[in-house]
MDTraj code that builds the backbone (N, CA, C; nanometers):
import mdtraj as md
import numpy as np

residues = "UNK UNK UNK UNK UNK UNK UNK UNK UNK UNK UNK UNK UNK UNK UNK UNK UNK UNK UNK UNK UNK UNK UNK UNK UNK UNK UNK UNK UNK UNK UNK UNK UNK UNK UNK UNK UNK UNK UNK UNK UNK UNK UNK UNK UNK UNK UNK UNK UNK UNK UNK UNK UNK UNK UNK UNK UNK UNK UNK UNK UNK UNK UNK UNK UNK UNK UNK UNK UNK UNK UNK UNK UNK UNK UNK UNK UNK UNK UNK UNK UNK UNK UNK UNK UNK UNK UNK UNK UNK UNK UNK UNK UNK UNK UNK UNK UNK UNK UNK UNK UNK UNK UNK UNK UNK UNK UNK UNK UNK UNK UNK UNK UNK UNK UNK UNK UNK UNK UNK UNK UNK UNK UNK UNK UNK UNK UNK UNK UNK UNK UNK UNK UNK UNK UNK UNK UNK UNK UNK UNK UNK UNK UNK UNK UNK UNK UNK UNK UNK UNK UNK UNK UNK UNK UNK UNK UNK UNK UNK UNK UNK UNK UNK UNK UNK UNK UNK UNK".split()
xyz = np.array([
    [7.0652, 4.1061, -4.8234],
    [7.1800, 4.0213, -4.8370],
    [7.1517, 3.9169, -4.9448],
    [7.2392, 3.9049, -5.0361],
    [7.2246, 3.8077, -5.1452],
    [7.2645, 3.6692, -5.0956],
    [7.1982, 3.5713, -5.1487],
    [7.2270, 3.4338, -5.1101],
    [7.3120, 3.3684, -5.2175],
    [7.4377, 3.3494, -5.1904],
    [7.5222, 3.2758, -5.2830],
    [7.5876, 3.1607, -5.2085],
    [7.6357, 3.0653, -5.2855],
    [7.6889, 2.9444, -5.2225],
    [7.7930, 2.9715, -5.1142],
    [7.8752, 3.0687, -5.1308],
    [7.9788, 3.0964, -5.0314],
    [7.9252, 3.1634, -4.9061],
    [7.8016, 3.2184, -4.9103],
    [7.7471, 3.2915, -4.7969],
    [7.6832, 3.2006, -4.6926],
    [7.6496, 3.0796, -4.7298],
    [7.5829, 2.9884, -4.6367],
    [7.6865, 2.9206, -4.5471],
    [7.6591, 2.9141, -4.4173],
    [7.7542, 2.8441, -4.3305],
    [7.7545, 2.6955, -4.3629],
    [7.8714, 2.6360, -4.3506],
    [7.8821, 2.4927, -4.3757],
    [7.8177, 2.4191, -4.2584],
    [7.7357, 2.3189, -4.2905],
    [7.6758, 2.2426, -4.1807],
    [7.7842, 2.1650, -4.1061],
    [7.7650, 2.1546, -3.9780],
    [7.8595, 2.0819, -3.8949],
    [7.7852, 1.9653, -3.8305],
    [7.8377, 1.8477, -3.8496],
    [7.7800, 1.7285, -3.7884],
    [7.8627, 1.6977, -3.6646],
    [7.7941, 1.6808, -3.5536],
    [7.8627, 1.6510, -3.4285],
    [7.8176, 1.5133, -3.3798],
    [7.9106, 1.4211, -3.3742],
    [7.8823, 1.2886, -3.3191],
    [7.9072, 1.2971, -3.1694],
    [7.8073, 1.2622, -3.0919],
    [7.8193, 1.2674, -2.9464],
    [7.8837, 1.1376, -2.8977],
    [8.0130, 1.1426, -2.8817],
    [8.0891, 1.0243, -2.8416],
    [8.0701, 0.9940, -2.6942],
    [8.1168, 0.8789, -2.6541],
    [8.1094, 0.8384, -2.5135],
    [8.1814, 0.9413, -2.4263],
    [8.1308, 0.9555, -2.3056],
    [8.1920, 1.0488, -2.2124],
    [8.0950, 1.1543, -2.1632],
    [7.9850, 1.1760, -2.2339],
    [7.8818, 1.2679, -2.1875],
    [7.7927, 1.1883, -2.0926],
    [7.8024, 1.2176, -1.9636],
    [7.7327, 1.1397, -1.8609],
    [7.5833, 1.1278, -1.8874],
    [7.5215, 1.2369, -1.9289],
    [7.3777, 1.2345, -1.9531],
    [7.3402, 1.1471, -2.0704],
    [7.4044, 1.1675, -2.1832],
    [7.3741, 1.0890, -2.3037],
    [7.4095, 0.9423, -2.2798],
    [7.5278, 0.9161, -2.2238],
    [7.5687, 0.7783, -2.1973],
    [7.4705, 0.7096, -2.1023],
    [7.4292, 0.7806, -1.9987],
    [7.3352, 0.7233, -1.9020],
    [7.2014, 0.6899, -1.9649],
    [7.1506, 0.7787, -2.0491],
    [7.0226, 0.7532, -2.1159],
    [7.0360, 0.6340, -2.2100],
    [7.1468, 0.6241, -2.2806],
    [7.1689, 0.5092, -2.3693],
    [7.1732, 0.3790, -2.2889],
    [7.2410, 0.3812, -2.1728],
    [7.2462, 0.2608, -2.0879],
    [7.1084, 0.2284, -2.0317],
    [7.0315, 0.3305, -1.9954],
    [6.8964, 0.3091, -1.9428],
    [6.8092, 0.2406, -2.0477],
    [6.8173, 0.2859, -2.1712],
    [6.7398, 0.2254, -2.2800],
    [6.7866, 0.0811, -2.3035],
    [6.9177, 0.0598, -2.2976],
    [6.9708, -0.0754, -2.3152],
    [6.9225, -0.1686, -2.2037],
    [6.9267, -0.1211, -2.0800],
    [6.8796, -0.2020, -1.9670],
    [6.7325, -0.2396, -1.9823],
    [6.6542, -0.1494, -2.0369],
    [6.5107, -0.1749, -2.0530],
    [6.4848, -0.2932, -2.1457],
    [6.5793, -0.3235, -2.2332],
    [6.5627, -0.4339, -2.3273],
    [6.6124, -0.5675, -2.2767],
    [6.6744, -0.5710, -2.1593],
    [6.7287, -0.6958, -2.1058],
    [6.6261, -0.7712, -2.0232],
    [6.6412, -0.9002, -2.0230],
    [6.5611, -0.9845, -1.9351],
    [6.6408, -1.0101, -1.8087],
    [6.5705, -1.0409, -1.7031],
    [6.6369, -1.0727, -1.5775],
    [6.5400, -1.0528, -1.4635],
    [6.5838, -1.0830, -1.3427],
    [6.4969, -1.0621, -1.2261],
    [6.4553, -0.9148, -1.2156],
    [6.3275, -0.8916, -1.1889],
    [6.2714, -0.7569, -1.1851],
    [6.3504, -0.6642, -1.0930],
    [6.3769, -0.7060, -0.9710],
    [6.4454, -0.6191, -0.8750],
    [6.5875, -0.5868, -0.9193],
    [6.6553, -0.6826, -0.9805],
    [6.7913, -0.6582, -1.0315],
    [6.7885, -0.5551, -1.1429],
    [6.6951, -0.5709, -1.2360],
    [6.6853, -0.4785, -1.3496],
    [6.6468, -0.3382, -1.3034],
    [6.5462, -0.3295, -1.2163],
    [6.5010, -0.1976, -1.1711],
    [6.6069, -0.1276, -1.0865],
    [6.6817, -0.2025, -1.0065],
    [6.7889, -0.1408, -0.9276],
    [6.8989, -0.0889, -1.0193],
    [6.9342, -0.1640, -1.1228],
    [7.0333, -0.1166, -1.2196],
    [6.9828, 0.0100, -1.2891],
    [6.8544, 0.0134, -1.3221],
    [6.7966, 0.1332, -1.3850],
    [6.7993, 0.2504, -1.2869],
    [6.7718, 0.2246, -1.1593],
    [6.7771, 0.3308, -1.0591],
    [6.9176, 0.3885, -1.0464],
    [7.0196, 0.3018, -1.0552],
    [7.1584, 0.3506, -1.0520],
    [7.1824, 0.4491, -1.1661],
    [7.1368, 0.4148, -1.2865],
    [7.1528, 0.5029, -1.4020],
    [7.0720, 0.6316, -1.3846],
    [6.9476, 0.6178, -1.3382],
    [6.8613, 0.7353, -1.3187],
    [6.9236, 0.8332, -1.2193],
    [6.9791, 0.7806, -1.1108],
    [7.0413, 0.8677, -1.0107],
    [7.1581, 0.9444, -1.0708],
    [7.2382, 0.8767, -1.1541],
    [7.3521, 0.9439, -1.2176],
    [7.3054, 1.0491, -1.3180],
    [7.2056, 1.0152, -1.3995],
    [7.1560, 1.1089, -1.5008],
    [7.0953, 1.2321, -1.4350],
    [7.0107, 1.2089, -1.3343],
    [6.9378, 1.3191, -1.2702],
    [7.0201, 1.3894, -1.1625],
    [7.1319, 1.3325, -1.1230],
    [7.2148, 1.3939, -1.0193],
    [7.1449, 1.3979, -0.8850],
    [7.0847, 1.2840, -0.8468],
    [7.0116, 1.2765, -0.7204],
    [7.0748, 1.1728, -0.6286],
    [7.0424, 1.1829, -0.5000],
    [7.0926, 1.0877, -0.4010],
    [7.0137, 0.9575, -0.4025],
    [6.8836, 0.9694, -0.4266],
    [6.7924, 0.8557, -0.4181],
    [6.7116, 0.8450, -0.5469],
    [6.7029, 0.7238, -0.5995],
    [6.6115, 0.6934, -0.7100],
    [6.5446, 0.5610, -0.6741],
    [6.4130, 0.5609, -0.6702],
    [6.3375, 0.4412, -0.6339],
    [6.2284, 0.4172, -0.7367],
    [6.2009, 0.2893, -0.7623],
    [6.0886, 0.2528, -0.8471],
    [5.9946, 0.1663, -0.7646],
    [5.8721, 0.2138, -0.7544],
    [5.7647, 0.1387, -0.6902],
    [5.6789, 0.0790, -0.8007],
    [5.6467, -0.0481, -0.7871],
    [5.5635, -0.1184, -0.8846],
    [5.4261, -0.1395, -0.8230],
    [5.3231, -0.1126, -0.9028],
    [5.1866, -0.1326, -0.8533],
    [5.1546, -0.2810, -0.8539],
    [5.1136, -0.3294, -0.7391],
    [5.0710, -0.4673, -0.7223],
    [4.9361, -0.4617, -0.6512],
    [4.8292, -0.4835, -0.7280],
    [4.6917, -0.4657, -0.6801],
    [4.6737, -0.3208, -0.6338],
    [4.6378, -0.2992, -0.5074],
    [4.6178, -0.1630, -0.4569],
    [4.7385, -0.1111, -0.3795],
    [4.8520, -0.1756, -0.3989],
    [4.9736, -0.1372, -0.3274],
    [5.0820, -0.0936, -0.4248],
    [5.1758, -0.0168, -0.3724],
    [5.2978, 0.0213, -0.4433],
    [5.4134, -0.0422, -0.3665],
    [5.4904, -0.1264, -0.4339],
    [5.5987, -0.1991, -0.3695],
    [5.7309, -0.1550, -0.4306],
    [5.8251, -0.1106, -0.3453],
    [5.9556, -0.0696, -0.3956],
    [6.0272, -0.1945, -0.4481],
    [6.0568, -0.1925, -0.5786],
    [6.1226, -0.3065, -0.6434],
    [6.2593, -0.2700, -0.7004],
    [6.2943, -0.1422, -0.6939],
    [6.4260, -0.0983, -0.7382],
    [6.4669, 0.0243, -0.6593],
    [6.5985, 0.0358, -0.6297],
    [6.6428, 0.1511, -0.5520],
    [6.7914, 0.1761, -0.5691],
    [6.8236, 0.3038, -0.5651],
    [6.9616, 0.3512, -0.5546],
    [6.9634, 0.4495, -0.4388],
    [7.0493, 0.4273, -0.3398],
    [7.0681, 0.5247, -0.2331],
    [7.0201, 0.4821, -0.0961],
    [6.9171, 0.4019, -0.0886],
    [6.8719, 0.3483, 0.0394],
    [6.9358, 0.2116, 0.0598],
    [6.9373, 0.1612, 0.1838],
    [6.9898, 0.0256, 0.2067],
    [6.9093, -0.0776, 0.1279],
    [6.9726, -0.1910, 0.0978],
    [6.9067, -0.2983, 0.0228],
    [6.7781, -0.3437, 0.0923],
    [6.7727, -0.3288, 0.2227],
    [6.6532, -0.3704, 0.2981],
    [6.5303, -0.2865, 0.2629],
    [6.5490, -0.1742, 0.1939],
    [6.4345, -0.0907, 0.1535],
    [6.3509, -0.1588, 0.0462],
    [6.4135, -0.2476, -0.0336],
    [6.3387, -0.3201, -0.1359],
    [6.2283, -0.3989, -0.0663],
    [6.1085, -0.3863, -0.1191],
    [5.9928, -0.4520, -0.0587],
    [5.9066, -0.3584, 0.0243],
    [5.9522, -0.2335, 0.0448],
    [5.8712, -0.1346, 0.1163],
    [5.7361, -0.1214, 0.0448],
    [5.6290, -0.1224, 0.1236],
    [5.4948, -0.1210, 0.0656],
    [5.4184, 0.0039, 0.1108],
    [5.3541, 0.0701, 0.0154],
    [5.2625, 0.1811, 0.0402],
    [5.1324, 0.1497, -0.0332],
    [5.0235, 0.1977, 0.0188],
    [4.8970, 0.1847, -0.0531],
    [4.8881, 0.2949, -0.1579],
    [4.8198, 0.2673, -0.2673],
    [4.7931, 0.3727, -0.3649],
    [4.7157, 0.4808, -0.2908],
    [4.7611, 0.6045, -0.2987],
    [4.6991, 0.7156, -0.2270],
    [4.7656, 0.7451, -0.0938],
    [4.8573, 0.6586, -0.0487],
    [4.9241, 0.6765, 0.0805],
    [5.0579, 0.7467, 0.0622],
    [5.0793, 0.8528, 0.1390],
    [5.2025, 0.9296, 0.1283],
    [5.2076, 1.0058, -0.0038],
    [5.3168, 1.0768, -0.0245],
    [5.3303, 1.1536, -0.1482],
    [5.3468, 1.0591, -0.2672],
    [5.4180, 0.9490, -0.2467],
    [5.4342, 0.8505, -0.3544],
    [5.2986, 0.7948, -0.3957],
    [5.2157, 0.7624, -0.2992],
    [5.0810, 0.7135, -0.3298],
    [4.9949, 0.8193, -0.3956],
    [5.0175, 0.9466, -0.3595],
    [4.9460, 1.0575, -0.4227],
    [4.9801, 1.0651, -0.5713],
    [5.1077, 1.0434, -0.6048],
    [5.1497, 1.0431, -0.7458],
    [5.0688, 0.9388, -0.8224],
    [5.0581, 0.8192, -0.7653],
    [4.9841, 0.7110, -0.8310],
    [4.8353, 0.7458, -0.8428],
    [4.7784, 0.8011, -0.7379],
    [4.6359, 0.8335, -0.7388],
    [4.6031, 0.9456, -0.8382],
    [4.6918, 1.0451, -0.8472],
    [4.6683, 1.1605, -0.9357],
    [4.7108, 1.1342, -1.0802],
    [4.7985, 1.0359, -1.0996],
    [4.8547, 1.0067, -1.2323],
    [4.9242, 1.1288, -1.2928],
    [4.9880, 1.2077, -1.2058],
    [5.0611, 1.3275, -1.2493],
    [5.1886, 1.3386, -1.1665],
    [5.2929, 1.4011, -1.2217],
    [5.4134, 1.4248, -1.1418],
    [5.3819, 1.5153, -1.0224],
    [5.4513, 1.4907, -0.9133],
    [5.4364, 1.5692, -0.7908],
    [5.5762, 1.5988, -0.7388],
    [5.5994, 1.7229, -0.6972],
    [5.7288, 1.7555, -0.6370],
    [5.7060, 1.8360, -0.5101],
    [5.8049, 1.8294, -0.4211],
    [5.7976, 1.9032, -0.2947],
    [5.9385, 1.9464, -0.2565],
    [5.9513, 2.0718, -0.2149],
    [6.0811, 2.1241, -0.1726],
    [6.1227, 2.0662, -0.0381],
    [6.0254, 2.0319, 0.0456],
    [6.0527, 1.9686, 0.1750],
    [5.9367, 1.8753, 0.2057],
    [5.9507, 1.7500, 0.1629],
    [5.8410, 1.6532, 0.1669],
    [5.7761, 1.6391, 0.3040],
    [5.8552, 1.6378, 0.4101],
    [5.8010, 1.6134, 0.5439],
    [5.7036, 1.7211, 0.5904],
    [5.7037, 1.8385, 0.5273],
    [5.6120, 1.9451, 0.5676],
    [5.4784, 1.9381, 0.4927],
    [5.4668, 1.8453, 0.3987],
    [5.3448, 1.8330, 0.3188],
    [5.2421, 1.7452, 0.3904],
    [5.1149, 1.7803, 0.3757],
    [5.0073, 1.7058, 0.4410],
    [5.0036, 1.5599, 0.3966],
    [5.0396, 1.5326, 0.2741],
    [5.0341, 1.3959, 0.2211],
    [5.1515, 1.3094, 0.2673],
    [5.2517, 1.3694, 0.3274],
    [5.3729, 1.2961, 0.3662],
    [5.3427, 1.1859, 0.4668],
    [5.4034, 1.0702, 0.4451],
    [5.3962, 0.9589, 0.5401],
    [5.5358, 0.9010, 0.5523],
    [5.5974, 0.9128, 0.6698],
    [5.7330, 0.8578, 0.6843],
    [5.7312, 0.7049, 0.6806],
    [5.8371, 0.6483, 0.6243],
    [5.8532, 0.5033, 0.6234],
    [5.9605, 0.4713, 0.7271],
    [5.9224, 0.4069, 0.8379],
    [6.0188, 0.3794, 0.9448],
    [6.1410, 0.3020, 0.8946],
    [6.2593, 0.3467, 0.9397],
    [6.3835, 0.2788, 0.9083],
    [6.4436, 0.3114, 0.7729],
    [6.3753, 0.3883, 0.6904],
    [6.4243, 0.4180, 0.5565],
    [6.5304, 0.5292, 0.5578],
    [6.5161, 0.6269, 0.6477],
    [6.6111, 0.7374, 0.6544],
    [6.5869, 0.8446, 0.5507],
    [6.4659, 0.8476, 0.4956],
    [6.4361, 0.9431, 0.3890],
    [6.4358, 1.0882, 0.4354],
    [6.4296, 1.1117, 0.5669],
    [6.4315, 1.2494, 0.6172],
    [6.5618, 1.3203, 0.5806],
    [6.6661, 1.2464, 0.5480],
    [6.7937, 1.3062, 0.5055],
    [6.7869, 1.3592, 0.3627],
    [6.6803, 1.3230, 0.2896],
    [6.6647, 1.3606, 0.1489],
    [6.5260, 1.4224, 0.1294],
    [6.5057, 1.5427, 0.1809],
    [6.3707, 1.5998, 0.1855],
    [6.3141, 1.6500, 0.0524],
    [6.3997, 1.6742, -0.0467],
    [6.3522, 1.7266, -0.1752],
    [6.3025, 1.6077, -0.2577],
    [6.1791, 1.6151, -0.3037],
    [6.1084, 1.4997, -0.3609],
    [6.0510, 1.5318, -0.4984],
    [6.0616, 1.4350, -0.5888],
    [5.9883, 1.4386, -0.7160],
    [5.9392, 1.2975, -0.7433],
    [5.8113, 1.2843, -0.7702],
    [5.7517, 1.1550, -0.8016],
    [5.6887, 1.1603, -0.9394],
    [5.7140, 1.0570, -1.0175],
    [5.6666, 1.0511, -1.1560],
    [5.5825, 0.9260, -1.1736],
    [5.4582, 0.9395, -1.2213],
    [5.3793, 0.8183, -1.2443],
    [5.4327, 0.7427, -1.3656],
    [5.4352, 0.6128, -1.3553],
    [5.4727, 0.5269, -1.4671],
    [5.3424, 0.4709, -1.5223],
    [5.3116, 0.5069, -1.6455],
    [5.1806, 0.4769, -1.7048],
    [5.1950, 0.3672, -1.8100],
    [5.1052, 0.2714, -1.8035],
    [5.0988, 0.1662, -1.9044],
    [4.9534, 0.1325, -1.9298],
    [4.9145, 0.1292, -2.0552],
    [4.7758, 0.0981, -2.0941],
    [4.6757, 0.1889, -2.0224],
    [4.7121, 0.3158, -2.0044],
    [4.6205, 0.4134, -1.9457],
    [4.6054, 0.4058, -1.7950],
    [4.6878, 0.3245, -1.7286],
    [4.6794, 0.3116, -1.5827],
    [4.8196, 0.3250, -1.5219],
    [4.8241, 0.3579, -1.3945],
    [4.9519, 0.3669, -1.3243],
    [5.0005, 0.2252, -1.2946],
    [5.1208, 0.1945, -1.3440],
    [5.1807, 0.0643, -1.3158],
    [5.2963, 0.0773, -1.2166],
    [5.3272, 0.2009, -1.1806],
    [5.4331, 0.2243, -1.0841],
    [5.4595, 0.3716, -1.0654],
    [5.5579, 0.4010, -0.9814],
    [5.5978, 0.5391, -0.9532],
    [5.7498, 0.5443, -0.9445],
    [5.8083, 0.6399, -1.0139],
    [5.9504, 0.6702, -1.0032],
    [5.9642, 0.7839, -0.9023],
    [6.0490, 0.7645, -0.8014],
    [6.0719, 0.8669, -0.7002],
    [6.2185, 0.9079, -0.7031],
    [6.2425, 1.0384, -0.7098],
    [6.3765, 1.0951, -0.7013],
    [6.3822, 1.1834, -0.5776],
    [6.4906, 1.1729, -0.5022],
    [6.5056, 1.2538, -0.3811],
    [6.6495, 1.3031, -0.3706],
    [6.6633, 1.4199, -0.3098],
    [6.7961, 1.4738, -0.2828],
    [6.7918, 1.5607, -0.1582],
    [6.9092, 1.6043, -0.1167],
    [6.9208, 1.6807, 0.0082],
    [6.8768, 1.8260, -0.0069],
    [6.9132, 1.8904, -0.1172],
    [6.8894, 2.0344, -0.1331],
    [6.8397, 2.0655, -0.2724],
    [6.7985, 2.1880, -0.2937],
    [6.7584, 2.2442, -0.4229],
    [6.6325, 2.1774, -0.4784],
    [6.5200, 2.2439, -0.4639],
    [6.3948, 2.1907, -0.5188],
    [6.4070, 2.1593, -0.6674],
    [6.3302, 2.0622, -0.7117],
    [6.3319, 2.0236, -0.8527],
    [6.2686, 2.1337, -0.9372],
    [6.3409, 2.1760, -1.0402],
    [6.2895, 2.2740, -1.1354],
    [6.1996, 2.2028, -1.2355],
    [6.1175, 2.2789, -1.3053],
    [6.0248, 2.2221, -1.4026],
    [6.0968, 2.1390, -1.5081],
    [6.2117, 2.1866, -1.5562],
    [6.2834, 2.1089, -1.6586],
    [6.3365, 1.9768, -1.6033],
    [6.3678, 1.9719, -1.4744],
    [6.4118, 1.8465, -1.4131],
    [6.2954, 1.7475, -1.3998],
    [6.1784, 1.7985, -1.3669],
    [6.0592, 1.7130, -1.3595],
    [6.0240, 1.6620, -1.4993],
    [6.0394, 1.7480, -1.5989],
    [6.0146, 1.7079, -1.7373],
    [6.1112, 1.5975, -1.7787],
    [6.2399, 1.6128, -1.7480],
    [6.3390, 1.5099, -1.7789],
    [6.3052, 1.3798, -1.7071],
    [6.2727, 1.3874, -1.5787],
    [6.2381, 1.2672, -1.5018],
    [6.1166, 1.1961, -1.5624],
    [6.0197, 1.2746, -1.6084],
    [5.9015, 1.2160, -1.6727],
    [5.9413, 1.1396, -1.7977],
    [6.0294, 1.1978, -1.8773],
    [6.0768, 1.1296, -1.9989],
    [6.1588, 1.0052, -1.9623],
    [6.2386, 1.0132, -1.8565],
    [6.3202, 0.8991, -1.8157],
    [6.2360, 0.7843, -1.7618],
    [6.1138, 0.8131, -1.7242],
    [6.0246, 0.7071, -1.6769],
    [5.9822, 0.6127, -1.7882],
    [5.9857, 0.6585, -1.9125],
    [5.9383, 0.5770, -2.0256],
    [6.0138, 0.4445, -2.0391],
    [6.1483, 0.4424, -2.0356],
    [6.2172, 0.3130, -2.0469],
    [6.1837, 0.2178, -1.9317],
    [6.1562, 0.2713, -1.8145],
    [6.1224, 0.1860, -1.7003],
    [5.9894, 0.1160, -1.7263],
    [5.8971, 0.1892, -1.7841],
    [5.7647, 0.1341, -1.8118],
    [5.7745, 0.0168, -1.9056],
])
top = md.Topology()
chain = top.add_chain()
for i, resn in enumerate(residues, 1):
    res = top.add_residue(resn, chain, resSeq=i)
    for name in ("N", "CA", "C"):
        top.add_atom(name, md.element.get_by_symbol(name[0]), res)
traj = md.Trajectory(xyz[None], top)
């Protein structure tokens, strides 16, 4: 096939306008990361965006404070869940922090590492994905996504890992 000017397809530029939930949500997440404000307010707003982007029922951010992980942001659980404390290495969330790697479970309560948090109601959302939030080579927190059904696929864990960057 000869290459002449008329044979090449014309390039098409596509501007991704507002209305794409995923793109809009990621843009808002990046914008939120640049704002100042109370930590719990900012992280909860980010969790709201993360839940919408990932299509999950629950999005939580645990912040490492010494040897503990403290829930400082949440979408989906009651406001009283803020302040929930786990030790690094405790439960699946603590395992994420200890391993410094993403962890997922199709039914969290059946896993040996599972530790229920009384009063949280997480048993209604058994599908789990936890993403370590890394800063300066150490875990500074854990992003947890939960839903009722459908185990997290590898591409969803990959997306969640990338979405953890603005939180960090």
